[in-house]
VOGU-3710 file (C-alpha; in Angstrom, 3 decimals, decimal comma):
1> eeeldraevv> 188,730/269,918/146,164  186,269/272,691/145,296  189,049/275,281/145,651  191,294/273,274/143,332  188,475/272,973/140,815  188,284/276,762/140,526  192,085/277,118/140,202  193,500/278,456/136,970  197,146/278,499/135,830  198,148/281,943/134,552
11> dadaiprdvv> 201,305/283,771/133,555  202,646/285,820/136,502  202,812/288,913/134,282  199,077/288,612/133,590  197,974/288,626/137,240  196,167/291,835/138,196  197,578/293,739/141,182  194,341/293,355/143,141  194,401/289,529/143,282  195,523/287,550/146,350
21> tmnsevrlkd> 198,464/285,328/145,334  201,063/283,362/147,256  203,193/285,615/149,483  200,663/288,435/149,173  199,988/290,520/152,242  196,283/291,301/152,429  193,948/293,302/154,696  190,698/291,449/155,407  187,564/292,487/157,272  185,417/289,949/159,102
31> ldsgdvrvyk> 181,935/291,068/158,084  180,305/289,547/161,159  182,632/290,813/163,903  183,954/293,926/162,149  187,554/292,909/162,933  190,194/293,927/160,382  193,367/291,836/160,135  196,398/291,636/157,899  197,608/288,238/156,697  200,540/287,127/154,586
41> lvfptqprtd> 199,699/284,003/152,591  202,642/281,578/152,742  203,577/278,068/151,730  203,584/275,544/154,617  207,380/275,223/154,437  208,034/278,975/154,792  209,035/280,557/158,105  206,065/281,939/160,031  205,446/285,378/161,486  202,577/286,608/163,652
51> nsisvlapig> 200,435/287,482/160,651  201,363/284,652/158,278  198,828/282,045/157,317  199,514/278,822/155,452  197,804/278,281/152,126  196,785/274,904/153,582  194,833/276,526/156,439  191,123/276,947/155,668  191,363/280,749/155,555  194,510/280,560/153,404
61> tailgyrvgd> 192,864/278,310/150,864  189,734/280,448/150,940  191,415/283,794/150,131  193,736/282,625/147,347  192,691/284,093/144,006  190,145/286,571/145,338  190,305/290,281/144,481  189,990/293,541/146,362  186,290/294,092/147,081  185,383/290,396/146,929
71> iiewpvpkgi> 183,497/288,772/149,776  184,647/285,287/150,681  182,136/282,937/152,279  182,812/279,434/153,474  181,236/277,042/155,969  182,797/276,618/159,418  181,453/274,582/162,360  179,581/277,623/163,751  177,987/278,638/160,440  179,231/280,707/157,509
81> rrlkvleils> 182,358/282,856/157,830  182,390/286,015/155,701  185,471/288,086/154,939  185,905/291,036/152,621  189,203/291,683/150,851  189,874/295,352/151,664  193,364/295,833/150,259  196,403/294,055/148,842  199,327/295,563/150,756  201,932/293,680/148,757
91> qpeaagvsgg> 201,891/291,123/145,957  205,039/289,499/144,523  203,778/289,656/140,926  203,074/293,399/141,220  206,619/293,879/142,528  208,074/291,925/139,592  208,955/288,901/141,735  207,856/285,490/140,512  208,233/281,987/141,779  206,884/282,795/145,297
//
């Protein structure tokens, strides 16, 4: 519910290229372990690949709307998980594709 409360409807043409949106492929760094991973944020009904993550998964919900350089923190059973958005590898809006 907190994530939905911070949601904002915007025109696809107005979305900056450094924002994580649906179907974006993003490089994230776990600030505690140092691991760097690439994820593609997908809808739950989309076909999955090894690096896809559903927007309904905790990490998927957490990264949506963040920008390159942002640090995402959210509580997990073992404490606080911290990820840094390193890079947007692809974003549909930047490529002129809308509608996810």
